[in-house]
KEKE-3310 file (N, C-alpha, C; in steps of 0.2 Angstrom, whole numbers, plus 5000, padded with zeros to 4 digits):
npx = (5113:5122:5134:5132:5131:5144:5152:5148:5152:5166:5169:5166:5175:5187:5185:5185:5198:5204:5202:5209:5216:5215:5221:5219:5227:5230:5243:5251:5260:5273:5280:5298:5308:5317:5326:5331:5341:5340:5354:5369:5378:5388:5391:5402:5414:5428:5442:5457:5462:5476:5479:5475:5482:5477:5484:5494:5496:5500:5497:5491:5480:5471:5460:5453:5450:5441:5430:5427:5422:5411:5403:5401:5393:5382:5377:5374:5364:5355:5351:5343:5331:5326:5315:5301:5295:5279:5274:5274:5259:5255:5250:5240:5242:5237:5241:5244:5241:5243:5238:5242:5244:5255:5263:5266:5263:5267:5264:5264:5248:5248:5260:5268:5272:5286:5281:5281:5285:5287:5294:5296:5305:5308:5322:5328:5337:5333:5336:5331:5325:5324:5316:5314:5304:5306:5298:5305:5304:5303:5300:5294:5293:5287:5290:5286:5291:5286:5287:5300:5306:5311:5314:5310:5314:5310:5317:5316:5325:5323:5328:5342:5346:5345:5344:5334:5335:5331:5333:5337:5334:5338:5335:5336:5323:5318:5308:5299:5302:5290:5282:5268:5254:5240:5233:5220:5210:5197:5197:5190:5178:5183:5191:5206:5223:5237:5254:5272:5288:5306:5316:5332:5337:5324:5308:5293:5276:5262:5245:5234:5222:5213:5202:5204:5211:5225:5242:5249:5255:5257:5271:5280:5279:5275:5270:5261:5247:5236:5229:5238:5232:5235:5250:5264:5280:5293:5292:5283:5267:5254:5237:5223:5211:5202:5196:5196:5190:5196:5190:5196:5212:5225:5241:5255:5270:5288:5296:5306:5312:5326:5343:5353:5358:5365:5358:5367:5375:5366:5363:5376:5376:5373:5385:5394:5390:5391:5405:5408:5403:5411)
npy = (5638:5648:5641:5631:5639:5645:5633:5630:5640:5639:5627:5630:5639:5631:5622:5631:5635:5623:5621:5620:5631:5632:5640:5645:5651:5660:5660:5671:5669:5675:5670:5666:5667:5656:5656:5644:5636:5620:5613:5605:5612:5627:5645:5649:5644:5650:5653:5660:5668:5666:5655:5645:5640:5639:5637:5628:5613:5602:5604:5601:5608:5609:5600:5604:5617:5614:5609:5619:5628:5622:5622:5635:5638:5631:5638:5650:5646:5642:5655:5660:5654:5658:5661:5667:5663:5661:5669:5662:5664:5674:5665:5657:5647:5636:5638:5633:5637:5630:5631:5629:5628:5639:5634:5632:5628:5630:5627:5622:5617:5607:5598:5607:5607:5612:5623:5622:5628:5624:5623:5619:5620:5615:5615:5619:5610:5599:5599:5599:5612:5616:5626:5632:5638:5638:5638:5642:5639:5642:5630:5628:5622:5628:5627:5633:5635:5643:5643:5638:5646:5643:5638:5628:5623:5616:5616:5618:5623:5627:5635:5636:5623:5610:5596:5594:5593:5592:5604:5606:5617:5622:5635:5649:5660:5677:5689:5699:5716:5725:5739:5747:5754:5766:5764:5757:5743:5733:5716:5702:5698:5705:5718:5726:5730:5740:5735:5736:5730:5730:5719:5715:5718:5718:5723:5722:5721:5720:5715:5714:5707:5711:5704:5691:5682:5678:5677:5676:5671:5670:5662:5661:5673:5682:5689:5700:5709:5701:5690:5688:5693:5696:5698:5705:5702:5709:5705:5695:5689:5685:5680:5680:5667:5657:5652:5638:5628:5616:5604:5593:5592:5592:5584:5595:5595:5597:5598:5584:5581:5582:5588:5593:5610:5626:5642:5651:5643:5638:5650:5652:5641:5642:5648:5638:5627:5632:5633:5620:5614:5620)
npz = (5814:5809:5810:5800:5789:5789:5787:5775:5767:5769:5764:5750:5748:5749:5738:5727:5728:5725:5712:5696:5684:5666:5653:5637:5623:5607:5597:5587:5572:5562:5549:5548:5534:5523:5509:5496:5485:5478:5474:5468:5463:5465:5466:5473:5468:5464:5454:5451:5435:5432:5438:5431:5418:5402:5390:5390:5386:5393:5406:5423:5426:5416:5415:5427:5422:5412:5420:5429:5419:5415:5426:5427:5416:5419:5430:5424:5416:5425:5430:5420:5423:5435:5449:5458:5474:5483:5498:5514:5523:5537:5552:5565:5580:5593:5610:5627:5644:5659:5676:5693:5710:5714:5703:5686:5669:5652:5635:5618:5611:5601:5592:5581:5564:5553:5541:5524:5508:5491:5474:5457:5442:5425:5415:5398:5395:5402:5415:5432:5442:5459:5472:5488:5502:5519:5534:5549:5566:5584:5597:5612:5629:5645:5662:5678:5695:5708:5721:5723:5715:5702:5685:5672:5655:5640:5624:5607:5594:5579:5569:5568:5571:5563:5566:5575:5588:5606:5619:5636:5649:5665:5677:5688:5693:5692:5699:5687:5683:5681:5673:5677:5670:5668:5657:5648:5641:5633:5633:5626:5638:5648:5658:5654:5659:5654:5654:5655:5650:5650:5643:5643:5627:5622:5620:5630:5630:5639:5643:5656:5667:5682:5685:5685:5696:5695:5695:5682:5665:5647:5638:5648:5656:5670:5686:5687:5694:5691:5678:5663:5647:5635:5625:5619:5612:5606:5589:5591:5596:5607:5610:5621:5621:5628:5644:5656:5670:5680:5691:5696:5698:5686:5687:5687:5680:5678:5661:5654:5643:5632:5629:5643:5645:5648:5648:5643:5635:5626:5619:5613:5604:5590:5584:5588:5581:5568:5566:5568:5556:5547)
capx = (5113:5128:5139:5131:5133:5151:5155:5146:5157:5173:5169:5166:5182:5192:5183:5188:5206:5207:5202:5215:5214:5218:5220:5221:5229:5231:5249:5252:5267:5275:5286:5304:5309:5324:5326:5337:5341:5343:5359:5375:5383:5389:5394:5407:5420:5432:5449:5460:5464:5483:5480:5472:5485:5474:5488:5499:5492:5502:5496:5487:5474:5467:5453:5450:5447:5434:5425:5424:5418:5405:5399:5399:5388:5376:5375:5371:5358:5350:5349:5337:5325:5325:5308:5299:5290:5274:5276:5270:5256:5254:5245:5240:5241:5235:5245:5240:5244:5240:5241:5241:5246:5262:5266:5262:5266:5265:5266:5260:5243:5250:5267:5267:5278:5288:5277:5286:5283:5292:5292:5301:5304:5313:5326:5328:5342:5330:5338:5325:5328:5320:5317:5310:5304:5305:5297:5308:5302:5305:5295:5296:5288:5290:5288:5289:5289:5287:5289:5307:5309:5315:5311:5313:5312:5312:5317:5318:5327:5324:5331:5349:5348:5341:5344:5328:5336:5328:5338:5333:5337:5335:5337:5333:5319:5318:5302:5300:5301:5285:5280:5261:5251:5233:5230:5216:5205:5193:5198:5184:5173:5187:5194:5213:5227:5244:5260:5278:5294:5312:5320:5338:5336:5318:5302:5288:5270:5257:5238:5232:5215:5212:5196:5206:5217:5231:5248:5253:5254:5260:5278:5284:5279:5271:5271:5257:5242:5231:5231:5240:5227:5238:5257:5269:5287:5296:5287:5279:5261:5250:5231:5218:5206:5197:5198:5192:5192:5196:5189:5201:5218:5230:5248:5259:5277:5292:5298:5312:5315:5331:5350:5354:5363:5363:5355:5372:5377:5361:5364:5382:5376:5374:5392:5398:5388:5394:5412:5409:5401:5416)
capy = (5640:5651:5636:5628:5644:5645:5627:5630:5645:5636:5621:5633:5642:5626:5620:5636:5635:5616:5621:5622:5635:5631:5646:5644:5657:5660:5664:5673:5667:5678:5665:5667:5663:5655:5654:5640:5632:5613:5612:5603:5617:5633:5650:5651:5642:5656:5652:5666:5666:5665:5648:5640:5641:5635:5637:5623:5606:5597:5607:5597:5612:5609:5596:5608:5622:5612:5608:5626:5631:5618:5624:5642:5637:5628:5643:5655:5643:5643:5662:5661:5651:5660:5662:5669:5659:5664:5670:5659:5669:5674:5661:5656:5641:5636:5637:5632:5639:5626:5634:5626:5631:5642:5631:5633:5624:5633:5623:5621:5612:5602:5599:5610:5605:5617:5624:5623:5630:5622:5624:5616:5621:5611:5619:5617:5604:5594:5599:5601:5616:5617:5631:5631:5642:5634:5642:5639:5643:5639:5626:5629:5621:5631:5625:5637:5633:5650:5641:5637:5651:5640:5637:5622:5624:5611:5620:5615:5629:5624:5640:5634:5616:5606:5590:5594:5591:5596:5606:5607:5622:5623:5641:5652:5665:5683:5693:5704:5723:5728:5746:5747:5760:5767:5763:5751:5741:5727:5710:5698:5702:5708:5725:5725:5736:5739:5735:5736:5727:5730:5713:5716:5722:5716:5727:5718:5724:5715:5717:5709:5709:5710:5701:5684:5683:5673:5681:5671:5673:5666:5662:5661:5679:5682:5694:5706:5708:5698:5686:5692:5690:5698:5699:5706:5702:5710:5703:5689:5691:5680:5683:5676:5663:5655:5649:5633:5627:5609:5602:5587:5595:5587:5586:5600:5593:5600:5593:5581:5580:5587:5588:5598:5615:5632:5647:5654:5638:5638:5656:5651:5635:5643:5649:5632:5623:5634:5631:5612:5613:5622)
capz = (5807:5808:5809:5794:5784:5789:5785:5768:5764:5770:5758:5744:5747:5748:5732:5723:5728:5723:5705:5692:5678:5660:5649:5630:5619:5600:5596:5580:5569:5556:5547:5546:5528:5521:5502:5495:5478:5479:5468:5470:5460:5469:5463:5477:5465:5461:5453:5447:5428:5432:5441:5426:5411:5397:5384:5392:5385:5398:5413:5427:5427:5410:5417:5431:5419:5409:5425:5431:5414:5415:5432:5426:5411:5422:5434:5419:5413:5430:5431:5416:5426:5442:5450:5465:5478:5487:5505:5519:5527:5545:5555:5572:5583:5600:5616:5633:5651:5665:5682:5699:5716:5713:5698:5679:5663:5646:5630:5612:5611:5596:5589:5575:5560:5549:5535:5518:5501:5486:5467:5453:5435:5421:5410:5391:5395:5406:5422:5436:5447:5465:5477:5494:5508:5525:5540:5555:5572:5590:5600:5619:5635:5650:5668:5683:5702:5711:5728:5723:5711:5697:5679:5667:5648:5635:5618:5600:5590:5572:5565:5567:5573:5559:5569:5579:5595:5611:5624:5643:5653:5672:5679:5693:5690:5696:5697:5682:5685:5676:5674:5677:5667:5669:5650:5648:5635:5635:5629:5628:5643:5654:5658:5655:5660:5651:5658:5650:5653:5646:5644:5639:5621:5619:5623:5631:5632:5642:5645:5661:5670:5689:5687:5686:5701:5693:5693:5677:5658:5642:5636:5654:5659:5676:5691:5687:5698:5687:5672:5656:5642:5628:5626:5613:5614:5599:5584:5594:5599:5610:5612:5624:5618:5632:5650:5658:5676:5682:5698:5697:5695:5683:5689:5683:5681:5673:5656:5655:5636:5630:5632:5648:5644:5652:5644:5639:5631:5620:5615:5610:5600:5583:5582:5588:5575:5562:5566:5567:5549:5543)
cpx = (5119:5134:5138:5133:5141:5155:5154:5151:5164:5174:5170:5172:5187:5191:5186:5195:5208:5206:5208:5213:5218:5216:5223:5222:5230:5238:5250:5259:5268:5281:5292:5305:5316:5323:5332:5336:5344:5348:5365:5381:5383:5393:5400:5414:5423:5439:5452:5463:5472:5484:5478:5475:5482:5478:5493:5495:5494:5500:5491:5480:5469:5460:5449:5446:5441:5429:5422:5420:5411:5400:5397:5393:5381:5373:5371:5365:5352:5347:5343:5331:5324:5318:5307:5294:5285:5276:5271:5266:5256:5249:5245:5239:5240:5240:5241:5244:5240:5243:5238:5243:5254:5266:5262:5266:5263:5268:5261:5255:5245:5257:5266:5273:5279:5284:5283:5283:5288:5289:5297:5299:5309:5316:5325:5332:5339:5332:5332:5328:5322:5321:5312:5310:5302:5303:5300:5305:5304:5299:5298:5291:5291:5287:5291:5286:5291:5289:5297:5311:5313:5311:5314:5310:5315:5311:5319:5319:5328:5328:5339:5351:5343:5341:5338:5329:5332:5334:5334:5337:5334:5339:5333:5329:5319:5311:5303:5298:5296:5284:5272:5259:5243:5229:5226:5212:5202:5195:5193:5179:5177:5190:5201:5217:5234:5249:5266:5284:5300:5316:5326:5337:5329:5312:5296:5282:5265:5250:5235:5225:5215:5207:5198:5212:5222:5237:5253:5252:5257:5267:5282:5283:5274:5273:5267:5251:5235:5233:5232:5236:5230:5245:5260:5276:5291:5291:5282:5273:5256:5243:5227:5213:5200:5200:5194:5195:5191:5195:5194:5207:5222:5237:5252:5266:5281:5294:5304:5315:5321:5338:5351:5360:5361:5361:5361:5375:5372:5362:5371:5382:5376:5381:5396:5396:5391:5401:5413:5408:5407:5423)
cpy = (5644:5646:5633:5633:5645:5639:5627:5635:5643:5631:5624:5636:5637:5623:5624:5635:5628:5616:5623:5625:5633:5636:5644:5651:5655:5664:5665:5672:5671:5674:5669:5663:5662:5652:5650:5636:5625:5611:5610:5608:5624:5638:5652:5648:5647:5654:5657:5663:5663:5657:5643:5641:5636:5633:5631:5616:5601:5599:5602:5601:5612:5606:5601:5614:5620:5611:5614:5629:5628:5621:5631:5642:5635:5634:5649:5652:5643:5650:5663:5659:5653:5662:5664:5665:5663:5664:5665:5664:5668:5669:5660:5649:5641:5634:5636:5634:5635:5629:5631:5630:5633:5638:5632:5629:5628:5629:5624:5616:5606:5603:5601:5609:5612:5618:5625:5624:5628:5622:5622:5619:5616:5615:5616:5611:5598:5594:5602:5606:5617:5622:5630:5637:5638:5639:5639:5643:5639:5635:5626:5627:5624:5630:5630:5635:5640:5649:5641:5642:5648:5638:5632:5623:5619:5615:5616:5622:5627:5629:5639:5627:5611:5598:5589:5591:5595:5598:5608:5612:5623:5630:5644:5658:5671:5687:5699:5711:5727:5735:5746:5754:5761:5766:5757:5749:5735:5722:5704:5701:5705:5715:5724:5731:5734:5739:5734:5733:5728:5724:5713:5720:5721:5720:5722:5722:5719:5718:5712:5712:5707:5706:5693:5684:5678:5677:5677:5674:5669:5667:5663:5668:5679:5688:5700:5704:5706:5694:5690:5688:5692:5700:5700:5706:5703:5709:5698:5692:5685:5683:5678:5673:5661:5653:5644:5631:5619:5608:5597:5589:5590:5589:5590:5598:5596:5595:5590:5579:5585:5586:5594:5603:5621:5637:5650:5649:5637:5644:5655:5645:5637:5644:5642:5627:5625:5632:5624:5611:5615:5620)
cpz = (5805:5806:5802:5788:5783:5786:5777:5764:5764:5764:5751:5742:5745:5741:5726:5722:5725:5715:5702:5685:5672:5655:5642:5626:5612:5599:5589:5578:5563:5554:5545:5540:5526:5513:5500:5488:5480:5473:5471:5468:5465:5465:5467:5474:5461:5460:5449:5440:5428:5435:5436:5419:5406:5391:5385:5391:5390:5405:5416:5428:5421:5412:5422:5428:5415:5414:5428:5426:5414:5420:5430:5421:5414:5427:5430:5417:5419:5431:5426:5418:5433:5443:5457:5468:5482:5494:5509:5523:5534:5547:5562:5574:5591:5605:5622:5639:5656:5671:5688:5705:5716:5708:5691:5674:5657:5640:5624:5613:5607:5594:5582:5570:5556:5543:5529:5512:5496:5479:5463:5446:5431:5415:5403:5390:5399:5413:5426:5442:5453:5469:5482:5499:5514:5530:5546:5561:5578:5593:5607:5624:5641:5657:5673:5690:5706:5719:5728:5719:5705:5691:5675:5660:5644:5628:5612:5596:5583:5567:5564:5569:5569:5561:5573:5586:5600:5616:5631:5647:5660:5674:5684:5690:5695:5694:5693:5685:5680:5678:5672:5674:5669:5662:5651:5642:5637:5630:5631:5632:5649:5653:5659:5656:5657:5655:5653:5654:5648:5647:5640:5633:5618:5623:5624:5633:5634:5644:5650:5664:5677:5690:5687:5690:5701:5691:5688:5670:5653:5641:5643:5658:5665:5680:5691:5692:5695:5681:5666:5651:5635:5629:5620:5616:5607:5594:5586:5597:5601:5612:5616:5620:5622:5639:5653:5665:5677:5689:5700:5694:5692:5685:5685:5685:5676:5667:5657:5648:5634:5633:5637:5646:5648:5646:5640:5634:5625:5616:5611:5604:5593:5580:5583:5583:5569:5561:5565:5559:5545:5545)
residu = (MET:LYS:LYS:ILE:LEU:LEU:LEU:THR:PHE:THR:LEU:SER:THR:LEU:SER:LEU:ASN:ALA:GLN:GLN:GLU:THR:ILE:PHE:TYR:LYS:GLU:LYS:ARG:VAL:PRO:ALA:LYS:SER:LYS:LYS:LYS:ASN:SER:LYS:TYR:THR:ALA:ARG:VAL:GLU:LEU:GLY:GLU:ALA:ALA:LEU:PRO:GLU:ASN:ASP:PRO:ASP:SER:LEU:TYR:VAL:ASP:VAL:ARG:ARG:ARG:VAL:ASP:SER:ILE:ARG:ARG:LYS:ILE:GLU:GLU:ARG:LYS:LYS:TYR:ASP:PHE:VAL:LEU:GLU:ASP:ILE:PRO:GLU:TYR:LYS:PHE:THR:THR:VAL:LEU:ARG:VAL:GLY:LYS:ASN:LYS:SER:LEU:TYR:TYR:PRO:GLN:GLU:ARG:VAL:GLN:ASN:ASP:THR:ILE:SER:LYS:GLN:VAL:THR:THR:ASP:THR:GLY:GLU:VAL:ILE:SER:LYS:TYR:ILE:ILE:ASN:PHE:TYR:ASN:SER:GLU:VAL:ILE:TYR:LYS:ASP:LEU:ASP:GLN:MET:LYS:LYS:THR:SER:SER:ILE:ARG:VAL:TYR:ILE:PHE:ASP:LEU:GLN:ARG:ARG:SER:PHE:LEU:ILE:GLU:GLU:ALA:ILE:ILE:LYS:PRO:ASN:TRP:VAL:LEU:THR:LYS:GLU:LYS:LYS:ASN:ILE:ASP:LYS:TYR:THR:CYS:TYR:LYS:ALA:THR:LEU:GLN:LYS:GLN:ASP:THR:PHE:VAL:GLU:ALA:TRP:TYR:THR:ARG:GLU:ILE:LYS:ILE:SER:GLU:GLY:PRO:MET:GLY:TYR:TRP:GLY:LEU:PRO:GLY:LEU:ILE:LEU:GLU:LEU:LYS:GLU:GLY:LYS:LYS:GLN:VAL:GLU:PHE:ASP:LYS:ILE:SER:TYR:LEU:SER:ASP:PRO:VAL:PRO:ILE:ILE:PRO:PRO:THR:GLU:GLY:GLU:LYS:VAL:SER:ARG:GLN:GLU:LEU:LEU:ALA:LEU:PRO:SER:LYS:LEU:PHE:ASN:GLU:ASP:ASN)
# end
């Protein structure tokens, strides 16, 4: 009888260990906004009066003077029809954390497109003026292998790379130096404790529960004595939605999409693209 009970306990333990946890989060987005007028004219055209001698009929600058004056008139006309766009409201979308044995994968559940608000007005001269607010955001897939202490990230950074390229970063990971506190609160049905982390110039606040024995969390964060259910990184915030268990594990594999770069190269990319455009 004791052997049967021991065997039953062993099989139950193996079955529990074979399960794969899938945690769903709701990530809050406060849109970054970029206002833009769709016009081929620009107010940056500035020519000194001395460089445009309008009293000389034979001057090569007479035609240039006419064109600059035309542009200035159009700019003044546009100022009469300036208008304000509504803001893109804060919204949420679902992200997924899939956890296996010492491996995890965090990714958006769906490929979210940029939200765009546009508006047009027609001037008295029949010119159509367009203005846009575009919500740029980053899209990132994060894979971690704690056995090898390596992380692979596939990133799209829309805010400066309008070509929508993907970048692939492979890097070593170091266990975060969390500061644990006694502060606690309830999230869903779980008792959670607060932990903080200073990550370079970004402050991170996490709420984790010891009731789920997974040392993982959203956005690549990990290393606490339980699952992170809520996380704040600067203005970003991720909240727990639900958890499910799979008896038939799905392979957790690193992303492969994107041009391979280092983290330093990615951080330097905005300046590089700016210099190329100019």
